[in-house]
N, C-alpha and C positions, 0 to 999 in steps of 0.2 A: 729520311729515307721513306718512311711510311707515307708521308704527304706526297712525295714524288710519285710513288707507286699508285696512290689513290687517283692521280690525274687520269689514269687509264679508265677509270669508271665514268668519267664525264661522257655524256652522250650528246652534248651540244658544246659549242665553243671551238676555239682553235688555239693550238700551241705552235709556235714557230721557233725554229732555231736558225741563227744567222752565223755563217762562217766568218771568221776573222773579226768578230765583235767581242770585245772584252768588257765585262761589267766593272764598275768601280769596286774596289775591295770591300766596301761596306755592304754591297749587295750579293756577295758570294755566298753560296750555300755549301756548307761542309758536310760530307757524308763519310761514313766509315768504309763503304764499298765503292769501287770505281763506278763512274757514271754509266758506262756501257753495260756493266753487269746489272745495275739498277733498272735500266731501260729494258733489258731482257726480262727481268723479273716483272716489270710492269706488263709487258705483253703476255707473259706466262699466267699472271694472276687475273688480269682485267679484260683481255680480249676473248670474246666468246668464239668457240670453234666455227660457228656459222658466219661470223663477221670475217674471220680469217679466210674461210673458204670463198666468201664473196669477193674479197680483195684479190685472191689468186685466180678466180674463175676465168678472167680474160686471157690468162697465159697458160692454162692447163695443158695445152698441146705444144707449148714452146719449149725449146731446149734450154737447160740451165748449165752454166759454165762456172767452174771454180775461179775465184780471183787468185792472183799470185800470192796474196797474203792471207788466204782463207784460214790457214791453221793458226797463225798468230792472232788474227781477229777473233776467231772462235774462242781462244783462251781468254782474251780480254772481256768477251761477252759473258763469261761464266756459263758456257753451254754445258748441258748434261752429256753423259756419254751417248745417250740416244740421239741427242741433237747433233753431236759430232758425227755419228754414224750417218744420219740423214744428209748432212752437208757433204760427207764423203761420197755419197751416191751421185752427186752432180759431176758429170764427166764430159759435158759438152755433147754427149750422144743420147742423153736421157731427158725426157720431158718431165714437167712437174708431175704429171699423172704417173709416169713410170717410177719416179723417185718415191712418191707417196705409196704406190702399190708395193714396191720392193721393201720399203720400210715396214709396212703393215704385215707383210709376209714374214718379216724377221721378228715380229712380235712388238713392234712399236705402235702404240695407239695412233689412229689416223689424226686425231686432234694434235698430238705432239709432233707428228711428221709435218703437218701443215704449218704449225707454229714455227718449227725449225726452218722451213723454207722461207716463210715471211721474214723472220729475223735475219736469215742469211741474205736475203735480197736487200732489206733495209739497211743492213750494216755494211754491205759491200763484200761480204764473204762469197756471195754468189752473184752472177750477172745473168741477165736475160735481155737480149736486144729490144724486146717489145715491152719491157717492164716500165710502167709509169705508175707511181703511187698517186692516186687521186682520191677524192672523196667517194666513199662507198654509199 
């Protein structure tokens, strides 16, 4: 688990995930925690707030929509109560900027609000028609 989370500290290189591809049993990595929870922890521990802000900057004024399975996905991701609050602010009428502003006014640190939005978008909890995760 620690080795997986440390991957987030890499500043060069590339990690790819392929849907519908299964490794041979001998290459499986076993963890105590669910994979989605570990990936959330990776973002929480390794991604600098400035890097997250840079990733979200192109969609700051775009509306965020909740996905139909937002609540169940948020549980699988191991989101904190503050993260769940941020995800709940996405109503299809609020922009990224609106959501982060509302969250900070409710006492959630801006870095945490930005991270919750990024994890929400990457996991499919939130959608944005113009969201495209590319190299920052």
